[in-house]
C-alpha positions as CSV (number, residue, x, y, z in Angstrom):
1,M,-23.2,-1.3,-15.1
2,A,-19.6,-0.9,-13.8
3,E,-18.0,2.5,-14.2
4,E,-14.9,2.8,-16.3
5,P,-11.6,3.0,-14.3
6,V,-10.4,6.6,-13.7
7,T,-6.8,7.7,-13.6
8,T,-5.7,10.6,-11.4
9,L,-2.9,12.8,-12.8
10,R,-1.2,15.6,-10.9
11,A,-0.8,18.7,-13.0
12,E,0.6,21.6,-10.9
13,L,2.6,24.1,-12.9
14,A,5.6,23.6,-10.7
15,R,6.0,20.0,-11.9
16,F,6.7,21.1,-15.4
17,E,10.1,22.4,-16.7
18,R,8.2,25.5,-18.0
19,A,4.7,26.5,-16.8
20,E,3.7,27.0,-20.4
21,E,4.1,23.3,-20.9
22,G,1.4,22.7,-18.4
23,L,-0.9,25.2,-20.2
24,A,-0.2,23.5,-23.5
25,L,-1.2,20.1,-22.0
26,L,-4.4,21.6,-20.7
27,E,-5.1,23.1,-24.1
28,V,-4.7,19.7,-25.8
29,F,-6.9,18.1,-23.1
30,L,-9.7,20.6,-23.8
31,E,-9.5,19.9,-27.5
32,V,-9.7,16.1,-27.0
33,A,-12.3,16.2,-24.2
34,G,-14.5,18.8,-26.0
35,P,-17.4,16.5,-26.9
36,R,-17.6,15.3,-23.2
37,V,-17.2,18.6,-21.5
38,G,-20.4,20.4,-20.3
39,A,-18.8,23.3,-18.4
40,A,-15.5,25.0,-17.8
41,V,-15.7,27.5,-15.0
42,L,-13.4,29.5,-12.8
43,D,-13.7,31.7,-9.7
44,P,-13.0,35.3,-11.0
45,I,-12.4,36.8,-7.6
46,G,-8.8,37.4,-6.8
47,L,-7.2,36.2,-10.0
48,R,-3.4,36.4,-9.8
49,L,-0.5,35.4,-12.0
50,P,1.3,32.2,-10.8
51,D,5.0,32.8,-10.1
52,E,5.9,29.9,-12.5
53,L,4.4,31.6,-15.5
54,T,7.2,33.2,-17.6
55,D,6.6,34.0,-21.2
56,D,2.9,34.9,-21.2
57,R,2.9,37.1,-18.1
58,P,1.8,40.4,-19.8
59,L,-0.7,38.6,-21.9
60,V,-2.3,36.8,-19.0
61,Q,-2.3,39.9,-16.9
62,G,-4.3,41.6,-19.7
63,L,-6.8,38.7,-19.5
64,I,-7.1,39.1,-15.7
65,D,-7.6,42.8,-16.1
66,G,-10.4,42.2,-18.7
67,I,-12.5,39.9,-16.5
68,E,-15.6,41.6,-15.3
69,P,-16.3,41.6,-11.6
70,P,-18.7,38.9,-10.5
71,A,-22.5,39.8,-10.4
72,K,-24.1,40.5,-7.1
73,R,-27.4,38.9,-6.1
74,G,-28.5,40.6,-2.9
75,L,-25.7,40.1,-0.4
76,L,-24.1,37.2,-2.3
77,Q,-21.6,37.4,-5.1
78,V,-21.9,34.8,-7.8
79,A,-18.2,33.7,-8.1
80,E,-18.3,31.6,-11.2
81,H,-17.2,32.7,-14.7
82,A,-18.1,30.2,-17.4
83,F,-16.2,29.8,-20.7
84,D,-17.6,28.4,-24.0
85,L,-15.0,25.8,-24.9
86,A,-16.4,25.5,-28.4
87,D,-15.2,29.1,-29.0
88,E,-11.5,28.9,-29.7
89,Q,-10.7,32.3,-28.1
90,Q,-12.6,31.5,-24.9
91,R,-10.9,28.1,-24.7
92,W,-7.5,29.8,-25.1
93,D,-8.4,32.3,-22.4
94,Y,-9.6,29.6,-20.0
95,V,-6.3,27.7,-20.4
96,R,-4.3,30.8,-19.4
97,L,-6.7,31.8,-16.6
98,A,-7.3,28.4,-15.0
99,Y,-4.1,28.4,-13.0
100,C,-4.6,32.0,-12.0
101,S,-7.9,31.3,-10.2
102,N,-8.7,30.1,-6.7
103,L,-10.7,27.4,-8.3
104,A,-11.1,26.4,-11.9
105,T,-13.0,23.3,-13.0
106,V,-13.8,21.4,-16.2
107,W,-17.0,19.3,-15.7
108,S,-18.6,16.6,-17.8
109,I,-22.0,17.2,-19.4
110,G,-24.5,17.5,-16.6
111,R,-21.6,18.2,-14.1
112,R,-21.6,14.6,-12.9
113,T,-17.8,14.2,-13.4
114,T,-14.9,16.5,-12.7
115,Y,-12.2,16.1,-15.4
116,F,-9.8,18.8,-14.4
117,E,-9.4,21.1,-11.4
118,A,-6.9,23.8,-10.5
119,A,-7.0,25.2,-7.0
120,A,-4.8,28.1,-5.9
121,P,-2.2,28.3,-5.2
122,R,-0.5,25.0,-6.0
123,T,-2.7,22.1,-6.9
124,A,-4.1,20.9,-10.2
125,T,-5.4,17.4,-11.1
126,Y,-6.9,15.6,-14.0
127,W,-9.3,12.7,-13.4
128,L,-9.6,10.8,-16.6
129,P,-11.7,7.8,-17.5
130,E,-9.4,5.2,-19.3
131,S,-10.9,5.9,-22.8
132,L,-10.4,9.6,-22.4
133,K,-6.9,9.1,-21.0
134,A,-6.0,7.0,-24.1
135,Q,-7.3,9.7,-26.5
136,Y,-5.5,12.4,-24.6
137,F,-2.2,10.6,-24.5
138,D,-2.5,9.9,-28.3
139,A,-3.2,13.5,-29.0
140,L,-0.2,14.7,-26.9
141,Q,2.1,12.3,-28.7
142,A,0.8,13.3,-32.1
143,R,1.5,17.0,-31.2
144,G,5.0,16.2,-30.0
145,W,4.4,16.8,-26.3
146,A,6.2,14.7,-23.7
147,I,3.9,12.9,-21.3
148,P,5.2,13.1,-17.8
149,E,6.7,9.7,-16.7
150,D,4.4,9.4,-13.6
151,W,1.4,10.0,-15.9
152,L,2.5,7.0,-18.1
153,A,2.9,4.9,-15.0
154,A,-0.5,5.9,-13.4
155,V,-3.1,3.2,-13.2
156,G,-6.8,3.7,-13.4
157,K,-8.9,2.7,-10.4
158,R,-12.6,1.9,-10.3
159,P,-14.6,4.6,-8.7
160,K,-16.3,3.8,-5.4
161,P,-20.0,3.2,-5.6
162,W,-22.0,6.4,-5.0
163,W,-23.1,5.2,-1.6
164,K,-19.5,4.8,-0.4
165,R,-18.3,8.1,-1.6
166,G,-17.6,11.1,0.6
167,G,-16.9,11.2,4.3
């Protein structure tokens, strides 16, 4: 069975006119992708506000201050904080904290596919199967959000077979 083409979309906060627009696009994505998402996690160590964030700075700083330090297991720290995206408040918190983390990821069920990843300080990417991309774009338009021009022009590519990936 051939895998569905996947489109790569750059989503750094700096590419948007206002950082809050990038957050809103992530929020819509999580609503649309909800049934496909198995995990939304971020690294809670060293959370910091991005310079691009304007309106929500005090609110997001409060979320950062409220994150509990990671658990320690022996000499190792477990640096992964999971969010239940079915819970509206946790989904909202994840959207605001994803760009504050060294690494934030949205995985498919079973963690076989990465749908979104933000890595500090300046990268963020969506990898969307064509069917999910179509649903996402429809939802963005229905909510009145402008889809970045390069996203509209992006073409999906078939993933490499598993034996050719990596290296």
